[in-house]
ZALUM-506762 format. One record per residue (C-alpha): x, y, z; residue in three letters. Coordinates in steps of 0.02 Angstrom, whole numbers, plus 50000, padded with zeros to 5 digits. Each point is the difference from the previous one (the first is absolute). Example, Ala and Ser with C-alpha at 12.3 -4.5 7.8 and 13.67 -1.06 7.14 Angstrom:
2
       x       y       z     r
   50615   49775   50390   ala
   50069   50172   49967   ser
//
This chain:
83
       x       y       z     r
   50220   49335   51288   met
   50127   49860   50017   arg
   49951   49940   49826   asn
   50045   50161   49911   arg
   50110   49987   49845   pro
   50180   49953   50044   ala
   50066   50152   49905   ala
   49899   50115   50116   leu
   50125   50015   50143   tyr
   49917   50135   50101   arg
   49821   50061   50019   leu
   49947   50139   50117   lys
   49848   50110   50025   gly
   49821   50012   50057   phe
   49857   49882   49959   val
   49822   50065   50015   gln
   49877   49889   50091   gly
   49815   50030   50026   gln
   49945   50167   50072   gly
   50142   50086   50092   ser
   50103   49844   50030   thr
   50158   49953   49909   gly
   50171   49924   50018   trp
   50179   50058   49995   leu
   50090   49873   49891   leu
   50188   49970   49991   his
   50074   49850   49909   cys
   50186   49965   49979   val
   50053   49832   49932   gly
   49893   49870   50089   gln
   49963   50113   50150   gln
   49826   50077   50003   val
   49941   50131   50125   ser
   49816   50046   49999   leu
   49940   50122   50133   glu
   49818   50054   50018   pro
   49976   50189   49996   ile
   49863   50130   49983   gln
   50011   50044   49816   tyr
   49875   50055   49868   asp
   50102   50081   49862   thr
   50012   49852   49879   gly
   50126   49866   49963   thr
   50174   50066   49956   ala
   50149   49885   49980   leu
   50179   50017   49940   val
   50096   49849   49939   gly
   50185   49973   49964   ile
   50053   49860   49886   gly
   50094   49948   49845   leu
   49929   50096   49852   ala
   50059   49872   49873   asp
   49904   49861   50091   gln
   49846   50094   50061   leu
   49870   50090   49895   thr
   49855   50109   50052   ala
   49881   49869   49927   lys
   50077   49864   50109   arg
   49986   50109   50156   cys
   49818   50041   49961   glu
   49959   49816   49970   ala
   50083   49949   50163   trp
   49912   50138   50100   trp
   49831   49955   49925   ser
   50023   49817   50050   ser
   50075   50037   50171   ala
   49870   50114   50078   val
   49814   49975   50024   pro
   49878   50097   49892   ser
   49952   50141   50002   pro
   50175   50055   50056   met
   50053   50140   49881   pro
   50157   49989   49898   ser
   50144   50103   50071   pro
   50065   50043   49828   met
   49936   50065   49834   pro
   49935   49872   49880   ser
   50139   49893   49926   ala
   49944   50057   49828   ala
   50044   50179   50049   ala
   50178   49954   50045   leu
   50139   49954   49881   ala
   50072   49827   50028   asp
//
């Protein structure tokens, strides 16, 4: 999470693990908080960043490289979003 795009200032939400495990994620700047929780509803994240420096495709590429497979994407396919 510390290697997320520089233009992505804040990232917050829930990350689904295996079974009913998951994590509460909160990133601001270089600070990362990851707390284990009971969670089985799916990955859901909200990010705040500079729109002129950060595209949906870049976020999707970063997420795909940052998390182990088969972790689901927290967002619609980059092709479905306008850059």
